[in-house]
Backbone as CSV, one residue per row, in Angstrom:
resi,resn,N_x,N_y,N_z,CA_x,CA_y,CA_z,C_x,C_y,C_z
1,UNK,22.644,-7.477,-13.624,22.260,-6.349,-12.771,20.912,-5.768,-13.198
2,UNK,20.709,-5.688,-14.532,19.393,-5.159,-15.005,18.237,-5.980,-14.542
3,UNK,18.427,-7.306,-14.627,17.339,-8.245,-14.207,16.990,-8.055,-12.725
4,UNK,17.991,-7.939,-11.882,17.825,-7.771,-10.443,17.115,-6.486,-10.149
5,UNK,17.529,-5.353,-10.828,16.932,-4.092,-10.615,15.436,-4.099,-11.007
6,UNK,15.119,-4.688,-12.168,13.734,-4.773,-12.602,12.880,-5.528,-11.629
7,UNK,13.369,-6.664,-11.168,12.620,-7.489,-10.222,12.451,-6.810,-8.875
8,UNK,13.420,-6.039,-8.465,13.304,-5.283,-7.251,12.208,-4.268,-7.342
9,UNK,12.184,-3.498,-8.409,11.110,-2.497,-8.620,9.714,-3.128,-8.771
10,UNK,9.673,-4.233,-9.560,8.378,-4.931,-9.762,7.875,-5.491,-8.455
11,UNK,8.744,-6.033,-7.597,8.309,-6.603,-6.355,7.748,-5.519,-5.401
12,UNK,8.360,-4.347,-5.420,7.834,-3.239,-4.574,6.425,-2.915,-4.993
13,UNK,6.182,-2.855,-6.335,4.840,-2.575,-6.877,3.867,-3.669,-6.407
14,UNK,4.243,-4.923,-6.554,3.389,-6.035,-6.150,3.123,-6.065,-4.684
15,UNK,4.171,-5.851,-3.878,4.023,-5.924,-2.422,3.225,-4.741,-1.897
16,UNK,3.291,-3.625,-2.572,2.539,-2.449,-2.097,1.075,-2.525,-2.424
17,UNK,0.789,-2.885,-3.720,-0.589,-2.821,-4.192,-1.259,-4.155,-4.378
18,UNK,-0.459,-5.258,-4.360,-1.057,-6.584,-4.461,-1.058,-7.168,-5.846
19,UNK,-0.798,-6.343,-6.879,-0.815,-6.796,-8.265,-0.030,-5.815,-9.119
20,UNK,0.090,-6.126,-10.441,0.677,-5.167,-11.355,2.140,-5.325,-11.688
21,UNK,2.792,-6.279,-11.010,4.200,-6.404,-11.221,4.540,-6.982,-12.597
22,UNK,3.640,-7.813,-13.162,3.898,-8.387,-14.461,4.095,-7.364,-15.551
23,UNK,3.304,-6.316,-15.486,3.372,-5.295,-16.538,4.666,-4.430,-16.357
24,UNK,5.246,-4.487,-15.149,6.563,-3.862,-14.969,7.671,-4.816,-15.294
25,UNK,7.583,-6.042,-14.813,8.732,-6.946,-14.938,8.893,-7.519,-16.345
26,UNK,7.846,-8.130,-16.919,8.029,-8.853,-18.172,8.518,-7.975,-19.308
27,UNK,7.885,-6.803,-19.590,8.380,-6.023,-20.725,9.848,-5.566,-20.542
28,UNK,10.197,-5.194,-19.319,11.577,-4.734,-19.092,12.581,-5.879,-19.059
29,UNK,12.173,-7.031,-18.474,13.031,-8.186,-18.486,13.347,-8.612,-19.916
30,UNK,12.281,-8.564,-20.761,12.400,-9.027,-22.145,13.441,-8.182,-22.916
31,UNK,13.813,-7.012,-22.400,14.853,-6.238,-23.055,16.250,-6.759,-22.758
32,UNK,16.346,-7.591,-21.675,17.623,-8.060,-21.241,17.794,-9.605,-21.434
33,UNK,16.696,-10.326,-21.331,16.749,-11.774,-21.489,15.573,-12.220,-22.348
34,UNK,15.610,-13.441,-22.944,14.531,-13.904,-23.775,13.228,-14.036,-23.015
35,UNK,12.092,-13.820,-23.713,10.823,-13.814,-23.078,10.509,-15.157,-22.424
36,UNK,10.942,-16.273,-23.076,10.674,-17.594,-22.530,11.391,-17.823,-21.172
37,UNK,12.353,-16.985,-20.884,13.059,-17.047,-19.621,12.421,-15.967,-18.635
38,UNK,12.140,-14.816,-19.230,11.601,-13.672,-18.437,10.303,-14.012,-17.739
39,UNK,9.374,-14.687,-18.484,8.047,-14.948,-17.914,8.148,-15.946,-16.736
40,UNK,8.842,-17.122,-16.879,8.933,-18.016,-15.706,9.670,-17.409,-14.538
41,UNK,10.671,-16.583,-14.811,11.359,-15.887,-13.681,10.404,-14.989,-12.959
42,UNK,9.626,-14.218,-13.656,8.680,-13.295,-13.064,7.597,-14.047,-12.262
43,UNK,7.149,-15.198,-12.800,6.160,-15.992,-12.051,6.778,-16.634,-10.835
44,UNK,8.003,-17.094,-10.933,8.640,-17.688,-9.769,8.843,-16.623,-8.647
45,UNK,9.175,-15.405,-9.016,9.229,-14.313,-8.073,7.832,-14.056,-7.483
46,UNK,6.809,-14.159,-8.338,5.445,-13.975,-7.885,5.076,-14.990,-6.790
47,UNK,5.504,-16.235,-6.971,5.265,-17.259,-5.971,5.907,-16.865,-4.635
48,UNK,7.121,-16.379,-4.719,7.887,-15.962,-3.485,7.173,-14.839,-2.772
49,UNK,6.772,-13.812,-3.586,6.095,-12.644,-2.947,4.788,-13.107,-2.289
50,UNK,4.031,-13.911,-3.025,2.721,-14.331,-2.477,2.891,-15.193,-1.209
51,UNK,3.913,-16.068,-1.222,4.140,-16.917,-0.068,4.529,-16.102,1.154
52,UNK,5.438,-15.159,0.996,5.893,-14.337,2.134,4.725,-13.502,2.656
53,UNK,3.951,-12.867,1.786,2.840,-12.044,2.235,1.770,-12.883,2.933
54,UNK,1.457,-14.087,2.402,0.492,-14.935,3.054,0.930,-15.339,4.447
55,UNK,2.241,-15.702,4.590,2.757,-16.035,5.890,2.766,-14.856,6.857
56,UNK,3.024,-13.624,6.296,3.095,-12.467,7.151,1.712,-12.039,7.611
57,UNK,0.773,-11.991,6.657,-0.504,-11.288,6.907,-1.684,-12.168,6.648
58,UNK,-1.610,-13.445,7.017,-2.682,-14.385,6.717,-4.008,-13.968,7.450
59,UNK,-3.885,-13.218,8.556,-5.067,-12.809,9.247,-5.889,-11.797,8.439
60,UNK,-5.294,-11.116,7.483,-5.980,-10.127,6.666,-6.619,-10.727,5.429
61,UNK,-6.412,-11.989,5.159,-6.917,-12.604,3.933,-8.362,-12.924,4.093
62,UNK,-9.191,-12.481,3.131,-10.588,-12.908,3.031,-10.549,-14.313,2.401
63,UNK,-10.562,-15.347,3.256,-10.388,-16.683,2.709,-11.506,-17.091,1.730
64,UNK,-12.722,-16.750,2.088,-13.832,-17.116,1.194,-13.663,-16.423,-0.172
65,UNK,-13.327,-15.131,-0.166,-13.083,-14.421,-1.400,-11.998,-15.064,-2.219
66,UNK,-10.849,-15.287,-1.546,-9.695,-15.818,-2.283,-10.056,-17.226,-2.895
67,UNK,-10.759,-18.066,-2.085,-11.139,-19.380,-2.589,-12.029,-19.325,-3.804
68,UNK,-13.055,-18.447,-3.709,-13.970,-18.332,-4.842,-13.307,-17.785,-6.068
69,UNK,-12.394,-16.830,-5.870,-11.653,-16.255,-7.013,-10.764,-17.272,-7.680
70,UNK,-10.119,-18.130,-6.873,-9.222,-19.166,-7.393,-10.013,-20.218,-8.208
71,UNK,-11.077,-20.706,-7.623,-11.904,-21.712,-8.252,-12.478,-21.224,-9.593
72,UNK,-13.090,-20.059,-9.574,-13.691,-19.532,-10.764,-12.674,-19.155,-11.791
73,UNK,-11.489,-18.789,-11.341,-10.417,-18.454,-12.270,-9.949,-19.689,-13.064
74,UNK,-9.856,-20.828,-12.343,-9.467,-22.058,-13.033,-10.485,-22.431,-14.100
75,UNK,-11.764,-22.113,-13.861,-12.786,-22.416,-14.873,-12.616,-21.506,-16.093
76,UNK,-12.172,-20.253,-15.825,-12.029,-19.320,-16.963,-10.824,-19.478,-17.794
77,UNK,-9.773,-20.115,-17.263,-8.516,-20.242,-18.025,-8.706,-20.949,-19.343
78,UNK,-9.427,-22.092,-19.460,-9.569,-22.731,-20.749,-10.195,-21.811,-21.788
79,UNK,-11.189,-20.995,-21.386,-11.817,-20.068,-22.325,-10.768,-19.024,-22.789
80,UNK,-9.942,-18.591,-21.870,-8.886,-17.649,-22.245,-7.937,-18.218,-23.239
81,UNK,-7.578,-19.502,-23.043,-6.686,-20.183,-24.024,-7.332,-20.307,-25.386
82,UNK,-8.647,-20.612,-25.364,-9.406,-20.684,-26.597,-9.471,-19.308,-27.338
83,UNK,-9.703,-18.265,-26.548,-9.700,-16.939,-27.128,-8.350,-16.575,-27.729
84,UNK,-7.256,-16.994,-27.049,-5.913,-16.697,-27.550,-5.716,-17.344,-28.931
85,UNK,-6.340,-18.484,-29.195,-6.167,-19.161,-30.440,-7.149,-18.755,-31.523
86,UNK,-8.316,-18.265,-31.088,-9.384,-18.067,-32.106,-9.857,-16.618,-32.274
87,UNK,-9.876,-15.832,-31.149,-10.412,-14.470,-31.223,-9.342,-13.508,-31.736
88,UNK,-9.735,-12.431,-32.448,-8.797,-11.407,-32.906,-8.173,-10.732,-31.697
89,UNK,-6.881,-10.853,-31.503,-6.223,-10.337,-30.327,-6.394,-8.807,-30.172
90,UNK,-6.269,-8.064,-31.244,-6.331,-6.631,-31.153,-7.744,-6.159,-30.691
91,UNK,-8.751,-6.889,-31.193,-10.129,-6.490,-30.824,-10.410,-6.821,-29.344
92,UNK,-10.018,-7.989,-28.859,-10.232,-8.364,-27.497,-9.518,-7.442,-26.557
93,UNK,-8.251,-7.136,-26.877,-7.492,-6.234,-26.031,-8.069,-4.839,-25.999
94,UNK,-8.575,-4.397,-27.156,-9.168,-3.053,-27.193,-10.436,-2.992,-26.312
95,UNK,-11.298,-4.024,-26.408,-12.511,-4.045,-25.622,-12.190,-4.074,-24.116
96,UNK,-11.258,-4.963,-23.755,-10.815,-5.030,-22.342,-10.256,-3.703,-21.884
97,UNK,-9.431,-3.085,-22.673,-8.829,-1.796,-22.299,-9.874,-0.737,-22.069
98,UNK,-10.835,-0.619,-22.963,-11.875,0.376,-22.844,-12.699,0.158,-21.589
99,UNK,-13.059,-1.099,-21.310,-13.870,-1.431,-20.110,-13.114,-1.099,-18.817
100,UNK,-11.809,-1.423,-18.765,-11.031,-1.166,-17.566,-10.861,0.355,-17.360
101,UNK,-10.590,1.088,-18.454,-10.394,2.535,-18.351,-11.685,3.232,-17.933
102,UNK,-12.805,2.871,-18.567,-14.045,3.519,-18.242,-14.474,3.231,-16.789
103,UNK,-14.306,1.981,-16.339,-14.654,1.642,-14.949,-13.803,2.477,-13.972
104,UNK,-12.499,2.556,-14.207,-11.649,3.262,-13.262,-11.922,4.779,-13.273
105,UNK,-12.195,5.315,-14.458,-12.499,6.735,-14.495,-13.824,7.039,-13.737
106,UNK,-14.790,6.155,-13.978,-16.088,6.271,-13.237,-15.853,6.174,-11.741
107,UNK,-15.052,5.230,-11.317,-14.805,4.986,-9.883,-14.126,6.169,-9.271
108,UNK,-13.202,6.780,-9.978,-12.560,7.988,-9.453,-13.480,9.176,-9.340
109,UNK,-14.444,9.238,-10.333,-15.378,10.357,-10.287,-16.471,10.129,-9.286
110,UNK,-16.846,8.830,-9.028,-17.963,8.487,-8.097,-17.403,7.445,-7.099
111,UNK,-16.559,7.893,-6.200,-15.809,6.941,-5.368,-16.642,6.122,-4.391
112,UNK,-17.827,6.612,-4.010,-18.645,5.861,-3.019,-19.969,5.415,-3.616
113,UNK,-20.052,5.395,-4.941,-21.393,5.144,-5.560,-21.846,3.700,-5.376
114,UNK,-20.936,2.761,-5.407,-21.368,1.340,-5.381,-20.384,0.547,-4.561
115,UNK,-20.932,-0.446,-3.808,-20.074,-1.285,-2.981,-20.646,-2.696,-2.952
116,UNK,-19.817,-3.703,-3.113,-20.259,-5.100,-2.998,-20.191,-5.434,-1.500
117,UNK,-21.335,-5.862,-0.933,-21.384,-6.146,0.504,-20.956,-7.555,0.825
118,UNK,-20.947,-8.453,-0.184,-20.606,-9.859,0.056,-19.853,-10.408,-1.180
119,UNK,-19.572,-11.721,-1.147,-18.820,-12.344,-2.208,-19.682,-13.027,-3.263
120,UNK,-20.985,-12.660,-3.297,-21.888,-13.294,-4.207,-21.482,-13.232,-5.676
121,UNK,-20.803,-12.133,-6.039,-20.412,-11.978,-7.432,-18.923,-12.230,-7.631
122,UNK,-18.288,-12.767,-6.659,-16.829,-13.036,-6.776,-16.487,-13.936,-7.935
123,UNK,-17.371,-14.923,-8.225,-17.076,-15.877,-9.268,-16.968,-15.186,-10.649
124,UNK,-17.739,-14.105,-10.830,-17.647,-13.378,-12.144,-16.239,-12.781,-12.325
125,UNK,-15.757,-12.132,-11.284,-14.427,-11.492,-11.352,-13.345,-12.573,-11.463
126,UNK,-13.484,-13.642,-10.698,-12.491,-14.723,-10.785,-12.469,-15.335,-12.169
127,UNK,-13.658,-15.528,-12.728,-13.774,-16.135,-14.076,-13.095,-15.190,-15.095
128,UNK,-13.398,-13.914,-15.000,-12.788,-12.974,-15.970,-11.281,-12.893,-15.782
129,UNK,-10.806,-13.014,-14.524,-9.371,-13.097,-14.278,-8.741,-14.301,-14.924
130,UNK,-9.420,-15.470,-14.837,-8.904,-16.639,-15.474,-8.866,-16.505,-17.000
131,UNK,-9.899,-15.897,-17.565,-9.950,-15.664,-18.999,-8.776,-14.789,-19.436
132,UNK,-8.612,-13.653,-18.760,-7.528,-12.717,-19.123,-6.146,-13.334,-18.860
133,UNK,-6.047,-14.120,-17.813,-4.800,-14.801,-17.517,-4.477,-15.829,-18.570
134,UNK,-5.489,-16.637,-18.936,-5.252,-17.671,-19.902,-4.915,-17.118,-21.300
135,UNK,-5.547,-16.010,-21.625,-5.311,-15.430,-22.945,-4.054,-14.578,-23.024
136,UNK,-3.830,-13.740,-22.035,-2.779,-12.775,-22.155,-1.862,-12.645,-20.906
137,UNK,-2.047,-13.512,-19.935,-1.237,-13.495,-18.759,-1.455,-12.317,-17.809
138,UNK,-2.660,-11.692,-17.961,-2.970,-10.484,-17.145,-4.122,-10.822,-16.231
139,UNK,-3.828,-11.384,-15.068,-4.920,-11.798,-14.138,-5.397,-10.632,-13.286
140,UNK,-4.570,-9.627,-13.034,-4.793,-8.661,-11.998,-6.010,-7.744,-12.056
141,UNK,-6.282,-7.127,-13.267,-7.360,-6.127,-13.281,-8.725,-6.570,-12.761
142,UNK,-9.289,-7.719,-13.115,-10.568,-8.070,-12.526,-10.503,-8.252,-11.002
143,UNK,-9.388,-8.739,-10.503,-9.212,-8.943,-9.077,-9.167,-7.577,-8.378
144,UNK,-8.421,-6.647,-8.978,-8.346,-5.312,-8.385,-9.663,-4.579,-8.397
145,UNK,-10.432,-4.779,-9.471,-11.782,-4.188,-9.545,-12.669,-4.756,-8.434
146,UNK,-12.581,-6.093,-8.276,-13.423,-6.736,-7.253,-13.041,-6.206,-5.858
147,UNK,-11.735,-6.107,-5.599,-11.252,-5.630,-4.284,-11.712,-4.219,-4.023
148,UNK,-11.643,-3.389,-5.049,-12.078,-1.996,-4.882,-13.552,-1.904,-4.630
149,UNK,-14.359,-2.744,-5.291,-15.798,-2.729,-5.055,-16.164,-3.280,-3.673
150,UNK,-15.331,-4.154,-3.179,-15.586,-4.730,-1.809,-15.097,-3.769,-0.716
151,UNK,-14.392,-2.676,-1.128,-13.905,-1.658,-0.192,-12.969,-2.263,0.856
152,UNK,-12.113,-3.200,0.389,-11.132,-3.755,1.285,-10.147,-2.662,1.725
153,UNK,-9.619,-2.785,2.921,-8.489,-1.952,3.376,-7.261,-2.278,2.574
154,UNK,-6.250,-1.398,2.571,-5.020,-1.724,1.848,-4.412,-3.063,2.257
155,UNK,-4.428,-3.362,3.559,-3.872,-4.620,4.044,-4.698,-5.812,3.606
156,UNK,-6.035,-5.723,3.626,-6.880,-6.814,3.171,-6.692,-7.005,1.659
157,UNK,-6.649,-5.934,0.933,-6.485,-5.959,-0.525,-5.187,-6.703,-0.903
158,UNK,-4.134,-6.295,-0.290,-2.799,-6.874,-0.591,-2.774,-8.331,-0.207
159,UNK,-3.251,-8.703,0.983,-3.154,-10.071,1.468,-4.103,-11.001,0.716
160,UNK,-5.369,-10.539,0.447,-6.287,-11.417,-0.212,-5.879,-11.697,-1.631
161,UNK,-5.336,-10.750,-2.357,-4.858,-10.988,-3.691,-3.717,-11.991,-3.714
162,UNK,-2.851,-11.973,-2.654,-1.783,-12.908,-2.618,-2.322,-14.312,-2.312
163,UNK,-3.407,-14.374,-1.567,-4.098,-15.663,-1.346,-4.596,-16.260,-2.635
164,UNK,-4.870,-15.398,-3.607,-5.249,-15.820,-4.961,-4.002,-16.174,-5.740
165,UNK,-3.037,-15.300,-5.767,-1.872,-15.465,-6.628,-0.974,-16.665,-6.283
166,UNK,-0.965,-17.026,-4.984,-0.094,-18.126,-4.615,-0.437,-19.440,-5.311
167,UNK,-1.662,-19.920,-5.219,-2.002,-21.149,-5.987,-1.966,-20.885,-7.491
168,UNK,-2.375,-19.735,-7.946,-2.381,-19.438,-9.408,-0.986,-19.495,-9.972
169,UNK,-0.014,-18.864,-9.240,1.365,-18.852,-9.735,2.003,-20.202,-9.615
170,UNK,1.688,-20.956,-8.607,2.186,-22.335,-8.456,1.700,-23.193,-9.649
171,UNK,0.407,-23.042,-10.012,-0.136,-23.734,-11.190,0.607,-23.312,-12.450
172,UNK,0.934,-22.030,-12.548,1.699,-21.541,-13.709,3.045,-22.178,-13.792
173,UNK,3.738,-22.264,-12.678,5.094,-22.861,-12.672,5.017,-24.341,-13.010
174,UNK,3.950,-25.045,-12.521,3.783,-26.422,-12.906,3.670,-26.583,-14.415
175,UNK,2.905,-25.665,-15.024,2.774,-25.651,-16.508,4.102,-25.442,-17.159
176,UNK,4.877,-24.489,-16.660,6.222,-24.251,-17.284,7.124,-25.456,-17.136
177,UNK,7.005,-26.136,-15.968,7.840,-27.349,-15.734,7.457,-28.442,-16.753
178,UNK,6.159,-28.664,-16.990,5.715,-29.726,-17.877,6.057,-29.416,-19.335
179,UNK,6.146,-28.114,-19.655,6.501,-27.750,-21.050,7.970,-27.473,-21.225
180,UNK,8.755,-27.697,-20.200,10.196,-27.524,-20.343,10.696,-26.098,-20.272
181,UNK,9.819,-25.201,-19.805,10.287,-23.757,-19.725,10.884,-23.382,-18.366
182,UNK,10.714,-24.299,-17.376,11.405,-24.077,-16.059,12.760,-24.697,-16.156
183,UNK,13.723,-23.894,-16.448,15.101,-24.405,-16.754,16.100,-23.949,-15.728
184,UNK,17.308,-24.507,-15.731,18.377,-24.036,-14.796,18.664,-22.553,-14.962
185,UNK,18.533,-22.027,-16.157,18.741,-20.605,-16.374,17.683,-19.782,-15.613
186,UNK,16.463,-20.206,-15.616,15.390,-19.530,-14.847,15.752,-19.555,-13.376
187,UNK,16.218,-20.711,-12.888,16.595,-20.828,-11.446,17.757,-19.891,-11.110
188,UNK,18.687,-19.780,-12.069,19.863,-18.924,-11.800,19.470,-17.486,-11.664
189,UNK,18.696,-16.971,-12.569,18.185,-15.605,-12.463,17.366,-15.346,-11.228
190,UNK,16.558,-16.344,-10.889,15.714,-16.254,-9.681,16.563,-16.117,-8.448
191,UNK,17.543,-17.027,-8.308,18.394,-17.023,-7.127,19.201,-15.737,-7.016
192,UNK,19.668,-15.230,-8.179,20.405,-13.986,-8.194,19.609,-12.810,-7.707
193,UNK,18.251,-12.880,-7.970,17.339,-11.760,-7.668,16.886,-11.776,-6.213
194,UNK,16.981,-12.928,-5.525,16.397,-13.076,-4.174,16.940,-12.031,-3.182
195,UNK,18.266,-11.729,-3.170,18.715,-10.717,-2.227,18.077,-9.366,-2.408
196,UNK,17.532,-9.038,-3.616,16.824,-7.810,-3.868,15.322,-7.997,-3.672
197,UNK,14.780,-9.149,-4.018,13.342,-9.401,-3.939,12.828,-9.422,-2.508
198,UNK,13.551,-10.085,-1.601,13.096,-10.235,-0.262,12.990,-8.853,0.487
199,UNK,14.041,-8.016,0.418,13.834,-6.681,1.042,12.709,-5.869,0.385
200,UNK,12.551,-6.059,-0.953,11.470,-5.303,-1.627,10.103,-5.676,-1.144
201,UNK,9.901,-6.954,-0.725,8.615,-7.344,-0.207,8.305,-6.589,1.086
202,UNK,9.306,-6.414,1.920,9.123,-5.713,3.207,8.951,-4.231,3.017
203,UNK,9.691,-3.635,2.051,9.511,-2.250,1.662,8.051,-2.025,1.229
204,UNK,7.516,-2.897,0.375,6.145,-2.787,-0.092,5.157,-2.894,1.030
205,UNK,5.446,-3.772,1.999,4.537,-3.913,3.158,4.431,-2.625,3.957
206,UNK,5.598,-1.980,4.167,5.623,-0.715,4.917,4.832,0.343,4.163
207,UNK,5.054,0.457,2.825,4.358,1.431,2.020,2.852,1.165,2.065
208,UNK,2.427,-0.084,1.969,1.039,-0.453,1.998,0.381,-0.022,3.288
209,UNK,1.076,-0.238,4.404,0.474,0.072,5.681,0.375,1.592,5.924
210,UNK,1.154,2.397,5.192,1.152,3.807,5.404,0.133,4.510,4.502
211,UNK,-0.456,3.743,3.557,-1.421,4.405,2.631,-2.821,4.520,3.267
212,UNK,-3.377,5.699,3.138,-4.765,5.923,3.559,-5.714,5.132,2.608
213,UNK,-6.728,4.456,3.145,-7.600,3.634,2.247,-8.110,4.361,1.024
214,UNK,-8.545,5.617,1.178,-9.062,6.329,0.030,-7.986,6.627,-1.003
215,UNK,-6.793,7.015,-0.535,-5.706,7.267,-1.435,-5.183,5.976,-2.115
216,UNK,-5.248,4.878,-1.326,-4.907,3.560,-1.903,-5.790,3.247,-3.111
217,UNK,-7.109,3.429,-2.959,-8.022,3.140,-4.028,-7.760,4.030,-5.227
218,UNK,-7.405,5.277,-4.962,-7.040,6.151,-6.077,-5.856,5.610,-6.860
219,UNK,-4.851,5.206,-6.125,-3.682,4.560,-6.804,-4.042,3.340,-7.577
220,UNK,-4.933,2.514,-6.990,-5.331,1.305,-7.695,-5.985,1.639,-9.034
221,UNK,-6.906,2.611,-9.043,-7.595,2.957,-10.261,-6.687,3.655,-11.276
222,UNK,-5.757,4.440,-10.764,-4.770,5.072,-11.689,-3.948,3.958,-12.320
223,UNK,-3.552,2.966,-11.485,-2.792,1.836,-12.040,-3.586,1.042,-13.074
224,UNK,-4.902,0.850,-12.816,-5.778,0.120,-13.734,-5.863,0.928,-15.065
225,UNK,-5.982,2.237,-14.977,-6.020,3.059,-16.181,-4.718,2.878,-16.987
226,UNK,-3.598,2.831,-16.242,-2.308,2.594,-16.913,-2.263,1.253,-17.629
227,UNK,-2.811,0.236,-17.007,-2.894,-1.090,-17.640,-3.780,-1.046,-18.860
228,UNK,-4.927,-0.351,-18.744,-5.808,-0.204,-19.874,-5.159,0.503,-21.024
229,UNK,-4.386,1.523,-20.757,-3.694,2.260,-21.834,-2.657,1.382,-22.499
230,UNK,-1.944,0.565,-21.728,-0.939,-0.367,-22.298,-1.651,-1.320,-23.243
231,UNK,-2.757,-1.908,-22.720,-3.543,-2.836,-23.579,-4.033,-2.180,-24.866
232,UNK,-4.504,-0.927,-24.752,-4.991,-0.191,-25.906,-3.882,0.061,-26.899
233,UNK,-2.722,0.396,-26.414,-1.581,0.654,-27.334,-1.188,-0.634,-28.034
234,UNK,-1.233,-1.782,-27.306,-0.914,-3.059,-27.912,-1.957,-3.449,-28.955
235,UNK,-3.174,-2.984,-28.795,-4.267,-3.347,-29.718,-4.238,-2.535,-30.995
236,UNK,-3.571,-1.424,-30.968,-3.552,-0.557,-32.162,-2.504,-1.020,-33.173
C-alpha cells in the first residue's frame, strides 16, 4: 500500500510539472523496498507516464527541442558516469545545488529578464542533463531550466519533457534489464501500482491545464530550489 501511495503522489507531480517525481518516489520507496527495486520501479512508471502524455498531447511537443535534448543527453551520460567514479560526490553536488538555487532565485526576482528564442543552446542543457543523470540519476533540473528560458506554456513544458523522458527512460530500463535489475519483483510492484498511476496521470493533466503560465514558472523554480536544497543537504 505504501508503494502504491508514493507512486500515485509522484505521478501527480510528474504529470503536472513534467519532472521531479524521482525526488519524491525513490527516497520514499526506499523506506519500504530495497533501492535496487525502487529505482527500476520508478523508471518503469516514468516510461508509462511519458508514453501516456506523449500519446495525449503530442501536438504540444517541441519535436526539435526534444530531439536535441535527447541526443546531447546521450553524449553527456558517459561523462556523468565518469564523474560518479572519479569526482568527489559532495563537491559536485554542492556546486550543482548552488547553481540551481541561484538561477531559480534570480529567475523569480527577474522573471522576464532573459528568454531563449530558439533551440540553439539546447545541446548545452541536454548535455548537462545527461551528465547529471549519468552521475546521480537527476535529469530534470537542466531540462526544467531550458523550458523556463524558452518560455514554454505549461502544456508545452509538460509534453516536451515527456518527449525527452520517454526514450531516456526506455534506455534506462534496457540498462536495468542487461544488468539483471529488471526482475519479476519490479514487475509485480509496477503492476500493483498501475490502478493508481493511470488516474494520477490524468489528474496531473487537469492540474497542468489549469495553471496560469506565470504561476506555473513560479512553481517550477520553487521546485528547482527544493531540488537544490536536497542536493546541498546530501553534499554536507
